[in-house]
C-alpha positions as CSV (number, residue, x, y, z in Angstrom):
1,M,156.8,159.2,331.2
2,S,155.7,162.1,329.1
3,R,157.9,164.9,327.9
4,N,156.9,168.5,327.7
5,H,158.4,169.7,324.5
6,F,160.2,172.6,326.2
7,G,162.4,169.9,327.7
8,V,160.6,169.3,331.0
9,V,160.1,165.7,332.0
10,A,156.9,164.9,333.9
11,A,155.4,161.7,335.2
12,A,152.9,160.0,332.9
13,A,152.9,157.5,330.1
14,L,155.8,156.4,328.0
15,L,157.1,158.9,325.4
16,C,158.3,157.0,322.3
17,A,160.9,159.1,320.5
18,S,160.8,158.5,316.8
19,G,164.5,159.4,316.0
20,L,165.2,163.0,315.0
21,D,163.5,165.4,317.4
22,A,160.8,167.4,315.8
23,Q,162.5,170.7,316.8
24,Q,165.5,169.7,314.6
25,R,163.5,168.9,311.5
26,P,163.4,171.3,308.6
27,R,160.5,173.6,308.1
28,A,158.7,174.2,304.8
29,R,160.8,177.2,303.9
30,N,164.0,175.2,304.5
31,L,162.7,172.7,301.8
32,G,162.2,175.5,299.3
33,A,158.4,176.1,299.7
34,M,157.5,179.6,298.6
35,F,155.1,181.8,300.7
36,D,154.0,185.4,300.5
37,G,154.8,187.8,303.3
38,T,157.6,188.4,305.7
39,P,157.9,186.1,308.7
40,G,158.8,187.2,312.2
41,L,161.9,186.2,314.0
42,Q,160.7,182.7,315.0
43,N,158.1,182.4,312.2
44,A,155.8,181.3,315.0
45,I,152.8,182.5,317.0
46,T,155.2,183.5,319.8
47,D,156.5,186.3,317.6
48,V,153.5,188.2,319.0
49,A,155.0,189.6,322.1
50,G,153.8,187.9,325.3
51,V,152.3,184.8,323.7
52,E,153.5,181.5,325.2
53,V,153.0,177.9,324.1
54,G,153.2,174.8,326.2
55,Q,152.8,171.1,325.1
56,T,152.7,167.7,326.6
57,T,153.1,164.6,324.4
58,L,151.9,161.1,325.3
59,I,153.1,158.1,323.3
60,S,153.0,154.6,324.6
61,G,152.2,151.0,323.5
62,D,151.8,149.3,320.1
63,G,149.6,146.7,318.5
64,K,146.0,145.8,318.9
65,L,143.7,148.4,320.4
66,A,142.8,147.7,324.0
67,V,140.5,150.4,325.2
68,G,142.0,151.9,328.4
69,S,145.5,150.5,327.8
70,G,146.4,151.9,324.3
71,P,148.2,152.3,322.1
72,V,148.4,156.0,323.1
73,R,149.2,158.8,320.6
74,T,147.8,162.0,322.1
75,G,148.6,165.1,324.2
76,V,147.8,168.7,325.0
77,T,148.8,172.0,323.5
78,V,148.1,175.4,325.2
79,V,148.4,179.0,324.0
80,L,148.6,181.7,326.6
81,P,147.8,185.2,325.1
82,R,149.8,187.2,327.6
83,G,151.9,184.5,329.1
84,R,151.6,182.5,332.4
85,N,152.0,185.4,334.7
86,S,149.3,187.6,333.3
87,T,145.6,187.6,334.2
88,D,144.7,190.5,331.9
89,P,142.1,189.4,329.4
90,V,142.5,190.1,325.6
91,Y,139.9,191.1,323.1
92,A,138.8,188.1,321.1
93,S,136.4,186.5,318.7
94,W,135.9,183.2,316.9
95,F,134.5,181.6,313.7
96,A,133.4,178.1,312.7
97,L,133.9,177.4,309.0
98,N,132.3,174.0,309.7
99,G,130.9,173.1,313.1
100,N,131.5,169.4,313.4
101,G,133.7,170.0,316.4
102,E,134.0,171.6,319.9
103,M,135.4,174.8,321.3
104,T,134.2,175.6,324.8
105,G,133.9,179.1,326.2
106,T,132.8,180.7,322.9
107,T,129.4,182.0,324.2
108,W,131.2,184.2,326.7
109,I,133.6,185.4,324.0
110,D,130.6,186.4,321.9
111,E,128.9,188.1,324.9
112,S,131.9,189.9,326.5
113,G,134.3,190.3,323.6
114,F,137.1,189.0,325.8
115,L,139.2,185.8,326.1
116,E,140.0,185.5,329.8
117,G,142.6,182.7,330.0
118,P,144.6,180.2,328.0
119,I,143.5,178.3,325.0
120,G,143.7,174.5,325.3
121,I,143.8,172.0,322.4
122,T,143.6,168.2,322.7
123,N,141.7,165.2,321.3
124,T,137.9,165.1,321.1
125,H,137.2,163.0,324.1
126,S,139.6,164.8,326.4
127,V,138.1,168.3,326.1
128,G,136.3,167.8,329.5
129,I,139.4,166.8,331.5
130,V,141.5,169.6,329.9
131,R,138.8,172.2,330.6
132,D,138.6,171.1,334.2
133,A,142.4,171.3,334.5
134,V,142.4,174.8,333.0
135,V,139.7,175.9,335.4
136,S,141.7,174.7,338.4
137,W,144.7,176.6,337.0
138,M,142.7,179.8,336.3
139,V,140.9,180.0,339.7
140,T,144.3,180.5,341.4
141,R,144.8,183.5,339.0
142,P,141.4,185.2,339.1
143,T,140.4,187.8,336.5
144,G,137.4,190.1,336.8
145,Q,134.9,187.4,337.6
146,P,135.2,184.6,340.3
147,W,134.6,181.8,337.8
148,A,136.4,180.5,334.8
149,L,135.0,179.8,331.3
150,P,138.1,178.6,329.4
151,V,138.5,178.0,325.7
152,V,139.4,174.3,325.0
153,A,139.1,172.9,321.5
154,E,139.6,169.5,319.9
155,T,140.4,167.4,316.8
156,F,139.8,163.6,316.6
157,D,142.8,161.3,316.8
158,G,141.0,158.0,316.9
159,L,142.7,156.6,313.8
160,L,146.0,156.3,315.7
161,N,145.1,156.8,319.3
162,D,143.0,154.9,321.9
163,V,140.7,158.0,322.1
164,N,138.1,156.2,324.2
165,G,140.8,155.3,326.8
166,F,140.9,158.9,328.2
167,H,144.7,158.9,328.6
168,V,145.0,162.7,328.9
169,R,145.0,163.5,332.6
170,R,144.7,166.7,334.6
171,E,148.5,166.7,335.3
172,H,149.2,166.6,331.6
173,A,147.3,169.8,331.0
174,L,148.8,171.5,334.0
175,S,152.3,170.5,332.8
176,A,151.7,172.2,329.5
177,L,150.3,175.3,331.2
178,N,153.1,175.6,333.8
179,D,155.9,175.0,331.3
180,A,154.6,177.3,328.5
181,R,157.3,179.5,327.0
182,G,157.9,182.0,324.3
183,G,160.5,181.5,321.5
184,S,160.5,178.5,319.1
185,V,157.6,176.1,319.1
186,T,158.0,172.4,318.4
187,E,155.9,171.3,315.5
188,G,154.5,168.1,314.0
189,S,153.5,165.0,316.1
190,V,153.5,166.8,319.4
191,G,151.1,168.0,322.1
192,G,147.5,167.9,321.0
193,G,148.6,167.1,317.5
194,T,150.4,163.9,318.4
195,G,147.9,161.5,316.7
196,M,146.5,163.8,314.0
197,V,146.3,163.3,310.3
198,C,146.4,166.2,307.8
199,F,145.5,165.8,304.1
200,G,146.1,162.1,304.5
201,F,149.7,162.6,305.7
202,K,150.8,162.7,309.3
203,G,149.8,166.0,310.7
204,G,149.7,167.8,314.0
205,I,150.9,171.2,315.3
206,G,152.2,173.9,313.0
207,T,152.9,177.6,313.4
208,A,154.0,180.7,311.4
209,S,153.9,184.4,311.6
210,R,154.0,187.6,309.5
211,K,155.6,190.9,310.3
212,L,154.0,193.9,308.6
213,D,156.2,196.7,307.3
214,A,156.2,200.1,309.0
215,T,153.8,201.6,306.5
216,A,151.2,199.1,307.5
217,G,151.8,199.7,311.2
218,G,154.6,197.2,311.8
219,Y,152.2,194.8,313.5
220,T,152.7,191.0,313.9
221,V,150.2,188.3,313.2
222,G,151.0,184.8,314.4
223,V,149.1,181.5,313.8
224,L,149.1,178.1,315.4
225,V,147.2,175.2,314.0
226,Q,146.3,171.6,315.1
227,C,145.8,170.1,311.7
228,N,143.7,166.9,311.3
229,A,141.7,167.9,308.2
230,G,141.6,167.7,304.5
231,R,141.4,165.3,301.5
232,R,144.7,164.2,300.0
233,R,143.9,165.1,296.5
234,E,143.0,168.6,297.5
235,L,146.3,169.5,299.1
236,R,148.1,172.4,297.4
237,V,151.2,174.3,298.4
238,G,151.9,177.5,296.6
239,G,149.4,176.4,294.0
240,A,151.2,173.1,293.3
241,P,148.9,170.1,293.5
242,V,151.1,168.2,295.9
243,G,148.4,165.9,297.1
244,R,147.8,164.6,293.6
245,E,151.5,164.3,292.9
246,I,152.0,162.2,296.0
247,A,148.8,160.1,296.0
248,D,150.2,156.6,296.8
249,I,151.3,156.6,300.4
250,T,148.0,156.7,302.1
251,P,147.2,155.4,305.6
252,C,147.5,151.6,305.8
253,R,147.6,148.6,308.2
254,S,151.1,147.5,309.0
255,A,149.9,144.5,311.1
256,P,147.5,142.5,308.9
257,A,147.4,139.7,311.5
258,I,145.4,142.1,313.8
259,T,141.7,142.1,313.1
260,P,141.0,145.8,312.9
261,S,137.9,147.6,314.1
262,G,136.4,151.1,313.5
263,F,138.4,153.3,311.0
264,A,141.0,150.6,310.3
265,A,138.4,148.2,308.9
266,G,138.7,147.9,305.1
267,M,142.0,149.8,305.1
268,R,144.7,148.5,302.8
269,A,147.7,146.6,304.0
270,C,150.9,148.6,303.9
271,D,152.6,146.0,301.7
272,A,149.7,145.9,299.2
273,G,150.7,146.9,295.7
274,V,147.4,148.7,295.0
275,A,145.4,150.8,297.4
276,T,141.9,149.7,298.0
277,A,139.0,152.0,297.1
278,Q,138.1,154.4,300.0
279,D,134.6,155.4,301.0
280,E,134.2,158.9,299.7
281,R,132.4,159.8,302.9
282,R,135.5,159.1,304.9
283,E,137.8,161.3,302.8
284,G,138.5,164.6,304.5
285,M,137.3,163.4,307.9
286,G,138.9,165.3,310.7
287,S,139.2,168.8,311.9
288,I,141.5,171.8,312.3
289,I,141.8,174.3,315.1
290,I,143.4,177.6,314.2
291,V,144.6,180.1,316.8
292,V,145.3,183.6,315.4
293,A,147.2,186.2,317.6
294,T,148.1,189.7,316.8
295,D,149.3,192.9,318.4
296,A,147.3,195.0,316.0
297,P,144.7,197.0,318.0
298,L,141.6,195.2,316.9
299,L,138.3,195.2,318.6
300,P,136.1,192.0,318.9
301,H,134.1,192.6,315.7
302,Q,137.3,193.1,313.8
303,L,138.8,190.0,315.3
304,R,135.9,188.0,314.0
305,R,136.7,189.4,310.6
306,L,140.3,188.3,311.1
307,A,139.2,184.8,312.1
308,I,137.1,184.5,309.0
309,R,140.1,185.5,306.8
310,S,142.2,182.9,308.4
311,A,139.8,180.3,307.0
312,L,141.0,181.4,303.6
313,G,144.5,180.2,304.5
314,L,143.0,176.8,305.0
315,G,141.2,177.1,301.7
316,V,144.5,177.9,299.9
317,T,146.0,174.6,301.1
318,G,142.9,172.7,300.0
319,G,140.6,172.6,303.0
320,K,137.0,172.8,301.9
321,G,135.1,172.7,305.2
322,E,134.1,169.1,304.6
323,N,130.9,167.9,306.3
324,S,132.7,165.8,308.9
325,S,135.3,168.4,309.7
326,G,135.3,170.8,312.7
327,D,137.1,173.8,311.3
328,I,137.1,176.3,314.2
329,I,139.2,179.5,314.6
330,V,139.8,181.8,317.5
331,A,141.5,185.1,317.1
332,F,142.8,187.6,319.8
333,S,144.7,190.8,320.1
334,T,147.2,191.6,322.8
335,A,146.8,195.3,322.2
336,N,144.6,197.4,324.7
337,P,146.0,196.0,327.9
338,R,143.7,196.4,331.0
339,A,140.7,197.0,328.7
340,A,138.7,194.7,331.0
341,R,139.3,196.7,334.2
342,D,136.3,198.2,336.0
343,T,137.9,201.1,337.8
344,T,137.2,203.8,335.2
345,V,135.8,204.3,331.7
346,V,138.1,202.5,329.2
347,Q,139.3,204.2,326.1
348,P,140.6,201.4,323.8
349,I,142.4,202.2,320.6
350,M,141.4,200.6,317.3
351,L,142.9,200.1,313.8
352,P,140.7,201.9,311.3
353,N,138.9,199.5,309.0
354,D,140.4,201.1,306.0
355,R,143.9,200.0,307.3
356,I,143.0,196.5,308.2
357,N,143.7,194.7,304.9
358,P,147.4,194.0,305.5
359,V,146.4,192.3,308.8
360,F,143.9,190.2,306.8
361,Y,146.6,189.2,304.3
362,A,149.0,188.3,307.1
363,A,146.5,185.9,308.7
364,V,145.8,184.1,305.4
365,Q,149.5,183.8,304.7
366,A,150.5,182.6,308.2
367,T,147.7,180.1,308.3
368,E,148.7,178.6,305.0
369,E,152.4,178.3,306.1
370,A,151.5,176.9,309.6
371,I,149.5,174.1,308.0
372,V,152.4,173.2,305.7
373,N,154.9,173.4,308.6
374,A,152.8,170.9,310.5
375,L,153.0,168.5,307.5
376,V,156.7,169.0,307.0
377,A,157.6,168.5,310.7
378,A,155.5,165.4,311.4
379,E,157.0,161.9,311.1
380,T,155.5,158.6,310.1
381,M,153.6,157.1,313.0
382,T,152.0,153.7,313.7
383,G,149.2,153.5,316.2
384,V,146.2,151.4,317.1
385,D,145.7,148.1,315.3
386,G,149.0,148.7,313.4
387,V,147.5,151.7,311.5
388,R,150.3,153.6,309.9
389,V,150.1,157.2,308.6
390,Y,153.1,158.3,306.5
391,A,154.9,161.6,306.8
392,L,155.0,164.0,303.8
393,P,158.1,162.8,302.0
394,H,160.4,165.7,301.8
395,E,162.2,164.9,298.5
396,R,159.0,164.1,296.7
397,F,157.5,167.3,298.2
398,R,160.4,169.3,296.7
399,A,160.0,167.5,293.4
400,S,156.3,168.4,293.2
401,L,157.1,172.1,293.9
402,K,159.8,172.1,291.3
403,K,157.5,170.5,288.7
404,Y,155.2,173.4,289.0
405,N,157.9,176.1,289.3
406,R,157.2,176.7,292.9
407,L,160.5,175.7,294.4
408,A,162.9,178.3,295.9
409,E,166.5,177.8,296.9
410,P,166.3,176.3,300.4
411,A,167.0,178.7,303.3
412,R,170.3,178.1,305.1
């Protein structure tokens, strides 16, 4: 079976619980990581009123890769800008820092300035089935036009998952959509992020938010990431070179008796004393999808500017837009409800450009923290051909921050 991480159990493949539930694991601030800005109540994208998140996680099988059978380490994450019960589009835009990836529906966002439904995130080879599922869900909730052009994005989980086995099904995407909720968001190895690797550690889903003070409008900016990007040695948290301080526990093969194929070929054995040299071209392979939500009244051209600033949050943590990485960002505003109606002339409101800087800063800050939250929440995972990807070790993470005077007292 698969489990939706809001507690709903649905029929599908086996979910392999890895001990402590991701929802109970500490977040980066709990470990003493220092970030700029003031988070919202949940420190999540759902702090933007109306935004809901749903996730379906698929984990089954172990051992040698058998395409079509597993092992399976994948899933679906969805973000609904105004929640499941609304068909009101939102102003939106998008940006590709590096385009080695996929996000459907972006041409209509460019043309219309609107996002007309949910955002789906999954693995690279499941974009089509998730898109079709979202279409079937949207056509029962029609917006201003009688067809659906949904936004579905991907990152590649083929290091841990039987990505060519097409294990994500229509019902998995529908489960995530129908069970989406506000409130806290489960992070780490869940949903679309189940099989992802971030800066050489186990990665996945992370989220964070910022609440501006009243003088800046009191707006909220929330971010959700699916992190599968970055070179280990580039990882920085609060300026501390965490990736260089924890350079030893790189992905490895825990089952040397299995003859590996693909990405596992040439990978060190987990019990090897010295890591084998890696092909420089493979370092930093992967992608990241960033979803930015705000209630600030921004128009589409301003939301493109916001999406571009969010890429700076990736840069702060060490992402460089590597050649093989699909670093794609979509941003939307929940302000200006009913702006897409055709009954009369619409008079939207807009934040003046001279007052937009605090929103930019919030997007950068929330993106940085969301990425680190994904790393902190994820747990060590073993997948196809015995490939193992280690979680960021919390005590060594704290030690790295302390060494560079970037450790705060843990939040209680």
